[in-house]
LOMARVO-653319 format. One record per residue (C-alpha): residue number from 1; residue in one letter; x, y, z negated. Coordinates in nm, 3 decimals, decimal comma. Each point is the difference from the previous one (the first is absolute). Layout:
BEGIN
+-----+------+---------+---------+---------+
! seq ! type !      xx !      yy !      zz !
+-----+------+---------+---------+---------+
! NUM !    A !       X !       Y !       Z !
...
+-----+------+---------+---------+---------+
This chain:
BEGIN
+-----+------+---------+---------+---------+
! seq ! type !      xx !      yy !      zz !
+-----+------+---------+---------+---------+
!   1 !    M !  12,038 !   6,993 !  -9,998 !
!   2 !    D !  -0,121 !  -0,358 !   0,063 !
!   3 !    M !  -0,006 !  -0,181 !   0,335 !
!   4 !    E !  -0,379 !   0,021 !   0,034 !
!   5 !    T !   0,010 !   0,379 !  -0,033 !
!   6 !    L !   0,279 !   0,025 !   0,256 !
!   7 !    Q !  -0,195 !  -0,215 !   0,245 !
!   8 !    A !  -0,310 !   0,217 !  -0,046 !
!   9 !    M !   0,205 !   0,312 !   0,071 !
!  10 !    D !   0,144 !  -0,157 !   0,316 !
!  11 !    E !  -0,350 !  -0,095 !   0,115 !
!  12 !    N !  -0,126 !   0,354 !  -0,053 !
!  13 !    K !   0,290 !   0,139 !   0,202 !
!  14 !    R !  -0,061 !  -0,252 !   0,277 !
!  15 !    E !  -0,370 !   0,090 !   0,017 !
!  16 !    K !   0,079 !   0,372 !   0,025 !
!  17 !    T !   0,252 !  -0,070 !   0,275 !
!  18 !    E !  -0,248 !  -0,213 !   0,195 !
!  19 !    K !  -0,263 !   0,276 !  -0,015 !
!  20 !    V !   0,239 !   0,241 !   0,169 !
!  21 !    L !   0,093 !  -0,264 !   0,259 !
!  22 !    I !  -0,365 !  -0,070 !   0,081 !
!  23 !    N !  -0,045 !   0,369 !   0,083 !
!  24 !    I !   0,285 !  -0,012 !   0,252 !
!  25 !    S !  -0,061 !  -0,351 !   0,135 !
!  26 !    G !  -0,154 !   0,114 !   0,328 !
!  27 !    M !   0,236 !   0,005 !   0,298 !
!  28 !    P !   0,174 !   0,336 !  -0,022 !
!  29 !    P !  -0,073 !   0,274 !   0,252 !
!  30 !    V !   0,279 !   0,037 !   0,252 !
!  31 !    R !   0,098 !   0,264 !   0,251 !
!  32 !    E !  -0,222 !   0,014 !   0,309 !
!  33 !    S !   0,280 !  -0,125 !   0,225 !
!  34 !    L !   0,058 !  -0,305 !  -0,220 !
!  35 !    R !  -0,372 !  -0,078 !  -0,025 !
!  36 !    E !  -0,044 !   0,027 !   0,377 !
!  37 !    T !   0,309 !  -0,211 !   0,064 !
!  38 !    L !  -0,120 !  -0,280 !  -0,230 !
!  39 !    E !  -0,341 !   0,001 !   0,169 !
!  40 !    L !   0,159 !  -0,031 !   0,344 !
!  41 !    L !   0,232 !  -0,277 !  -0,119 !
!  42 !    S !  -0,301 !  -0,199 !  -0,122 !
!  43 !    D !  -0,109 !  -0,042 !   0,363 !
!  44 !    E !   0,258 !  -0,175 !   0,216 !
!  45 !    S !  -0,179 !   0,119 !   0,314 !
!  46 !    T !   0,107 !   0,357 !  -0,082 !
!  47 !    P !   0,208 !   0,137 !   0,290 !
!  48 !    T !   0,366 !   0,036 !  -0,094 !
!  49 !    T !   0,004 !   0,350 !   0,146 !
!  50 !    L !  -0,281 !   0,112 !  -0,232 !
!  51 !    L !   0,163 !  -0,156 !  -0,306 !
!  52 !    S !   0,335 !   0,160 !   0,082 !
!  53 !    K !  -0,165 !   0,338 !   0,053 !
!  54 !    V !  -0,171 !  -0,009 !  -0,341 !
!  55 !    I !   0,311 !  -0,113 !  -0,189 !
!  56 !    S !   0,217 !   0,257 !   0,178 !
!  57 !    K !  -0,216 !   0,283 !  -0,137 !
!  58 !    D !   0,151 !  -0,071 !  -0,344 !
!  59 !    Q !   0,376 !   0,044 !   0,022 !
!  60 !    G !   0,049 !  -0,120 !  -0,358 !
!  61 !    L !  -0,176 !  -0,326 !   0,084 !
!  62 !    V !   0,201 !  -0,039 !   0,320 !
!  63 !    T !   0,326 !   0,039 !  -0,192 !
!  64 !    K !  -0,095 !  -0,255 !  -0,266 !
!  65 !    V !  -0,133 !  -0,258 !   0,248 !
!  66 !    L !   0,318 !   0,024 !   0,207 !
!  67 !    T !   0,210 !  -0,008 !  -0,318 !
!  68 !    V !  -0,155 !  -0,331 !  -0,103 !
!  69 !    A !   0,011 !  -0,147 !   0,351 !
!  70 !    N !   0,367 !   0,086 !   0,051 !
!  71 !    S !   0,124 !  -0,079 !  -0,348 !
!  72 !    P !   0,277 !  -0,264 !  -0,004 !
!  73 !    M !  -0,192 !  -0,218 !  -0,247 !
!  74 !    Y !  -0,317 !  -0,008 !   0,213 !
!  75 !    G !   0,186 !  -0,208 !   0,253 !
!  76 !    L !  -0,111 !   0,131 !   0,341 !
!  77 !    Q !   0,261 !  -0,062 !   0,266 !
!  78 !    R !  -0,085 !   0,307 !   0,209 !
!  79 !    H !   0,008 !   0,367 !  -0,096 !
!  80 !    V !  -0,348 !   0,153 !  -0,016 !
!  81 !    S !   0,012 !   0,366 !   0,100 !
!  82 !    T !  -0,366 !   0,073 !   0,076 !
!  83 !    I !  -0,338 !  -0,088 !  -0,144 !
!  84 !    E !  -0,102 !  -0,150 !   0,336 !
!  85 !    F !   0,291 !  -0,244 !  -0,022 !
!  86 !    A !  -0,076 !  -0,067 !  -0,368 !
!  87 !    V !  -0,352 !  -0,111 !   0,093 !
!  88 !    L !   0,140 !  -0,226 !   0,271 !
!  89 !    V !   0,275 !  -0,157 !  -0,212 !
!  90 !    L !  -0,183 !  -0,024 !  -0,333 !
!  91 !    G !  -0,355 !  -0,071 !   0,113 !
!  92 !    F !  -0,318 !   0,121 !  -0,167 !
!  93 !    K !   0,011 !  -0,224 !  -0,307 !
!  94 !    E !   0,358 !   0,085 !  -0,094 !
!  95 !    L !  -0,054 !   0,371 !   0,065 !
!  96 !    K !  -0,315 !  -0,007 !  -0,212 !
!  97 !    N !   0,198 !  -0,154 !  -0,287 !
!  98 !    I !   0,251 !   0,286 !   0,019 !
!  99 !    V !  -0,262 !   0,276 !   0,019 !
! 100 !    T !  -0,204 !  -0,158 !  -0,281 !
! 101 !    V !   0,285 !  -0,006 !  -0,250 !
! 102 !    L !   0,118 !   0,347 !   0,100 !
! 103 !    S !  -0,349 !   0,143 !  -0,055 !
! 104 !    L !  -0,043 !  -0,166 !  -0,340 !
! 105 !    V !   0,340 !   0,103 !  -0,134 !
! 106 !    E !  -0,056 !   0,355 !   0,124 !
! 107 !    S !  -0,349 !   0,020 !  -0,154 !
! 108 !    F !   0,105 !  -0,098 !  -0,350 !
! 109 !    I !   0,344 !   0,143 !  -0,045 !
! 110 !    N !   0,025 !   0,308 !  -0,221 !
! 111 !    K !   0,233 !   0,297 !   0,021 !
! 112 !    T !   0,361 !  -0,069 !  -0,091 !
! 113 !    D !   0,099 !   0,077 !  -0,357 !
! 114 !    M !   0,266 !  -0,117 !  -0,243 !
! 115 !    Y !  -0,197 !  -0,319 !  -0,067 !
! 116 !    L !  -0,046 !  -0,122 !   0,358 !
! 117 !    D !   0,174 !   0,112 !   0,318 !
! 118 !    Q !  -0,234 !  -0,033 !   0,298 !
! 119 !    K !   0,277 !  -0,070 !   0,251 !
! 120 !    E !   0,162 !  -0,264 !  -0,220 !
! 121 !    F !  -0,335 !  -0,171 !  -0,053 !
! 122 !    W !  -0,074 !   0,001 !   0,373 !
! 123 !    L !   0,350 !  -0,134 !   0,070 !
! 124 !    H !  -0,042 !  -0,286 !  -0,249 !
! 125 !    S !  -0,343 !  -0,090 !   0,140 !
! 126 !    Y !   0,133 !   0,013 !   0,353 !
! 127 !    L !   0,309 !  -0,207 !  -0,079 !
! 128 !    T !  -0,195 !  -0,268 !  -0,184 !
! 129 !    G !  -0,260 !  -0,024 !   0,277 !
! 130 !    T !   0,247 !  -0,024 !   0,286 !
! 131 !    A !   0,227 !  -0,233 !  -0,199 !
! 132 !    A !  -0,293 !  -0,231 !  -0,083 !
! 133 !    K !  -0,090 !  -0,019 !   0,369 !
! 134 !    R !   0,360 !  -0,070 !   0,099 !
! 135 !    L !   0,038 !  -0,266 !  -0,272 !
! 136 !    A !  -0,321 !  -0,173 !   0,113 !
! 137 !    E !   0,138 !  -0,021 !   0,352 !
! 138 !    D !   0,356 !  -0,095 !  -0,097 !
! 139 !    L !  -0,120 !  -0,271 !  -0,240 !
! 140 !    D !  -0,249 !  -0,124 !   0,261 !
! 141 !    F !  -0,318 !   0,069 !  -0,198 !
! 142 !    P !  -0,325 !   0,108 !   0,169 !
! 143 !    N !  -0,198 !   0,323 !  -0,046 !
! 144 !    S !   0,284 !   0,250 !   0,010 !
! 145 !    G !  -0,263 !   0,269 !   0,058 !
! 146 !    E !  -0,163 !  -0,072 !  -0,336 !
! 147 !    A !   0,344 !  -0,004 !  -0,162 !
! 148 !    F !   0,062 !   0,348 !   0,140 !
! 149 !    I !  -0,328 !   0,139 !  -0,138 !
! 150 !    A !   0,035 !  -0,165 !  -0,341 !
! 151 !    G !   0,362 !   0,110 !  -0,027 !
! 152 !    F !  -0,079 !   0,357 !   0,095 !
! 153 !    L !  -0,291 !   0,021 !  -0,248 !
! 154 !    H !   0,143 !  -0,214 !  -0,281 !
! 155 !    D !   0,075 !   0,299 !  -0,229 !
! 156 !    M !  -0,305 !   0,205 !   0,096 !
! 157 !    G !  -0,109 !  -0,017 !  -0,364 !
! 158 !    I !   0,299 !   0,221 !  -0,089 !
! 159 !    A !  -0,124 !   0,275 !   0,232 !
! 160 !    I !  -0,356 !  -0,039 !  -0,137 !
! 161 !    M !   0,120 !   0,040 !  -0,358 !
! 162 !    H !   0,214 !   0,301 !   0,085 !
! 163 !    R !  -0,291 !   0,174 !   0,172 !
! 164 !    Y !  -0,308 !  -0,098 !  -0,203 !
! 165 !    F !   0,153 !  -0,077 !  -0,342 !
! 166 !    H !   0,274 !   0,257 !   0,005 !
! 167 !    S !   0,018 !   0,081 !  -0,371 !
! 168 !    D !   0,007 !  -0,373 !  -0,076 !
! 169 !    Y !   0,263 !  -0,049 !   0,268 !
! 170 !    V !   0,222 !   0,258 !  -0,167 !
! 171 !    K !  -0,033 !  -0,189 !  -0,328 !
! 172 !    I !   0,077 !  -0,328 !   0,176 !
! 173 !    F !   0,307 !   0,149 !   0,165 !
! 174 !    N !   0,130 !   0,141 !  -0,327 !
! 175 !    R !  -0,067 !  -0,317 !  -0,199 !
! 176 !    A !   0,180 !  -0,216 !   0,256 !
! 177 !    K !   0,288 !   0,245 !   0,006 !
! 178 !    N !   0,036 !   0,068 !  -0,373 !
! 179 !    E !  -0,130 !  -0,309 !  -0,180 !
! 180 !    G !   0,187 !  -0,269 !   0,189 !
! 181 !    I !  -0,314 !  -0,182 !   0,118 !
! 182 !    S !  -0,087 !  -0,102 !   0,354 !
! 183 !    F !  -0,214 !   0,221 !   0,219 !
! 184 !    N !  -0,267 !  -0,273 !   0,007 !
! 185 !    A !  -0,010 !  -0,016 !  -0,378 !
! 186 !    A !  -0,034 !   0,378 !  -0,019 !
! 187 !    E !  -0,283 !  -0,012 !   0,257 !
! 188 !    A !  -0,187 !  -0,259 !  -0,206 !
! 189 !    A !   0,052 !   0,200 !  -0,319 !
! 190 !    E !  -0,143 !   0,321 !   0,148 !
! 191 !    L !  -0,264 !  -0,125 !   0,244 !
! 192 !    G !  -0,076 !  -0,355 !  -0,110 !
! 193 !    T !   0,102 !  -0,119 !   0,347 !
! 194 !    N !   0,290 !   0,031 !   0,246 !
! 195 !    H !   0,070 !   0,119 !   0,352 !
! 196 !    E !  -0,039 !  -0,350 !   0,149 !
! 197 !    Q !  -0,352 !  -0,032 !  -0,140 !
! 198 !    I !  -0,092 !   0,353 !   0,105 !
! 199 !    G !   0,117 !  -0,061 !   0,357 !
! 200 !    H !  -0,183 !  -0,333 !   0,009 !
! 201 !    F !  -0,322 !   0,156 !  -0,132 !
! 202 !    L !  -0,008 !   0,247 !   0,288 !
! 203 !    V !   0,100 !  -0,224 !   0,292 !
! 204 !    E !  -0,257 !  -0,253 !  -0,118 !
! 205 !    K !  -0,268 !   0,273 !   0,001 !
! 206 !    W !   0,107 !   0,087 !   0,355 !
! 207 !    N !  -0,055 !  -0,362 !   0,108 !
! 208 !    F !   0,360 !  -0,076 !   0,091 !
! 209 !    P !   0,067 !  -0,375 !   0,056 !
! 210 !    P !   0,015 !  -0,196 !  -0,330 !
! 211 !    E !   0,357 !  -0,119 !   0,066 !
! 212 !    L !   0,118 !   0,357 !   0,047 !
! 213 !    C !  -0,180 !   0,118 !  -0,315 !
! 214 !    D !   0,157 !  -0,285 !  -0,196 !
! 215 !    A !   0,348 !   0,086 !   0,129 !
! 216 !    I !  -0,037 !   0,358 !  -0,126 !
! 217 !    L !  -0,130 !  -0,122 !  -0,337 !
! 218 !    N !   0,284 !  -0,248 !  -0,051 !
! 219 !    H !   0,295 !   0,158 !   0,180 !
! 220 !    H !   0,197 !  -0,010 !  -0,329 !
! 221 !    T !  -0,132 !  -0,344 !  -0,098 !
! 222 !    P !  -0,042 !  -0,235 !   0,300 !
! 223 !    C !  -0,039 !  -0,286 !  -0,247 !
! 224 !    A !  -0,346 !   0,140 !  -0,086 !
! 225 !    T !  -0,128 !   0,019 !   0,357 !
! 226 !    E !  -0,316 !  -0,195 !   0,083 !
! 227 !    K !  -0,021 !   0,058 !   0,375 !
! 228 !    N !   0,324 !  -0,004 !   0,199 !
! 229 !    K !   0,328 !  -0,059 !  -0,181 !
! 230 !    I !   0,206 !   0,054 !   0,315 !
! 231 !    L !  -0,144 !   0,345 !   0,079 !
! 232 !    T !   0,028 !   0,111 !  -0,364 !
! 233 !    S !   0,354 !  -0,137 !  -0,022 !
! 234 !    L !   0,101 !   0,188 !   0,316 !
! 235 !    I !  -0,119 !   0,329 !  -0,152 !
! 236 !    H !   0,173 !  -0,085 !  -0,328 !
! 237 !    L !   0,328 !  -0,079 !   0,178 !
! 238 !    A !  -0,013 !   0,315 !   0,215 !
! 239 !    D !  -0,067 !   0,210 !  -0,311 !
! 240 !    Y !   0,278 !  -0,178 !  -0,191 !
! 241 !    M !   0,243 !   0,058 !   0,287 !
! 242 !    T !  -0,044 !   0,378 !  -0,017 !
! 243 !    E !   0,082 !  -0,014 !  -0,372 !
! 244 !    K !   0,284 !  -0,251 !   0,038 !
! 245 !    L !   0,167 !   0,208 !   0,272 !
! 246 !    G !  -0,055 !   0,325 !  -0,191 !
! 247 !    I !  -0,214 !   0,158 !   0,271 !
! 248 !    G !  -0,233 !   0,282 !  -0,101 !
! 249 !    N !  -0,076 !   0,156 !  -0,335 !
! 250 !    C !  -0,269 !  -0,242 !  -0,116 !
! 251 !    Y !   0,027 !   0,026 !  -0,375 !
! 252 !    W !  -0,321 !  -0,201 !  -0,046 !
! 253 !    D !   0,182 !  -0,304 !   0,145 !
! 254 !    K !   0,304 !   0,035 !  -0,225 !
! 255 !    E !   0,137 !  -0,339 !  -0,104 !
! 256 !    L !  -0,247 !  -0,185 !   0,222 !
! 257 !    K !   0,075 !  -0,373 !  -0,021 !
! 258 !    L !  -0,044 !  -0,246 !   0,286 !
! 259 !    N !  -0,281 !  -0,241 !  -0,080 !
! 260 !    E !   0,080 !  -0,373 !   0,020 !
! 261 !    T !  -0,322 !  -0,066 !   0,189 !
! 262 !    A !   0,112 !   0,230 !   0,281 !
! 263 !    I !   0,333 !  -0,180 !   0,031 !
! 264 !    H !  -0,165 !  -0,337 !   0,059 !
! 265 !    A !  -0,298 !   0,128 !   0,201 !
! 266 !    L !   0,241 !   0,155 !   0,251 !
! 267 !    R !   0,204 !  -0,323 !   0,017 !
! 268 !    F !   0,315 !   0,116 !  -0,171 !
! 269 !    K !   0,193 !  -0,245 !  -0,215 !
! 270 !    D !   0,084 !   0,238 !  -0,281 !
! 271 !    Q !   0,081 !   0,359 !  -0,099 !
! 272 !    S !   0,353 !  -0,017 !   0,140 !
! 273 !    E !  -0,131 !  -0,091 !   0,345 !
! 274 !    V !  -0,243 !   0,294 !  -0,019 !
! 275 !    D !   0,286 !   0,234 !  -0,096 !
! 276 !    I !   0,201 !  -0,107 !   0,306 !
! 277 !    F !  -0,308 !   0,052 !   0,217 !
! 278 !    I !  -0,061 !   0,348 !  -0,144 !
! 279 !    N !   0,361 !   0,108 !   0,047 !
! 280 !    A !  -0,031 !  -0,079 !   0,370 !
! 281 !    Y !  -0,270 !   0,268 !   0,023 !
! 282 !    E !   0,197 !   0,275 !  -0,173 !
! 283 !    E !   0,130 !   0,160 !   0,321 !
! 284 !    L !  -0,344 !  -0,018 !   0,161 !
! 285 !    F !  -0,159 !   0,174 !  -0,301 !
! 286 !    S !   0,270 !   0,266 !   0,015 !
! 287 !    H !  -0,069 !   0,064 !   0,370 !
! 288 !    Q !  -0,372 !   0,013 !  -0,078 !
! 289 !    I !   0,043 !   0,275 !  -0,259 !
! 290 !    D !   0,235 !   0,201 !   0,220 !
! 291 !    F !  -0,252 !  -0,025 !   0,283 !
! 292 !    V !  -0,293 !   0,116 !  -0,213 !
! 293 !    R !   0,189 !   0,294 !  -0,147 !
! 294 !    Y !   0,126 !   0,100 !   0,344 !
! 295 !    V !  -0,347 !   0,016 !   0,157 !
! 296 !    N !  -0,153 !   0,169 !  -0,304 !
+-----+------+---------+---------+---------+
């Protein structure tokens, strides 16, 4: 089969994939409590008592908000035991970031099966988001809130594939497992695209900030970013750290390599300096996982 034929086949697959994505590109419906919470958080004049009352009606949301707020990686110095205190300590913007990512991950994740474990996916998303925020603050870079959102949503394309392209996802999983090719290569072979491009397609349709969209698109390849190399590199490093430290069962990130662009964008001298930096976070990551599994 010649190269031209292969390219035509890839283009056909990509077009079919995009047609499905267009049909799901509207912001997903969320539970009433989440929708009402996001509406209240959009107006900073909303009384704290009203906001707390609405959030407290959804115990699952309460648990996850407090889990994020109290997680070791998130970096708050005070324990947050109530939603009222969470509003006070976090503020509306930060709380809206948390509720937004929780609602999106919940809306698109499928039931657990042998190909994707819902809890493991949520854990990886959560770890990458909170780690990206912590890294932004520790490395003295601005916009830690955007780093949190982009980190939490960076692999959203995986959840989309598992839910809306399930038969293709099974083939991708099996090819990556049995044929010795990367998960990204298997994605491209079956769908004509990959999870980074799928995630980017949707957040762009939802009018997320361009820098955030670009970070999701290029979280494996910061060298290709066109908007904000620092933000994209932060997400890349946080993602790489979970793989380097062996945290979570993220088979799609197997053998993830640290991109040279990220090393320099984040002001490291070389790979060895990055490795020393990462090792210093190992205990913190361990505490983070123990905390999440304890509260869940």
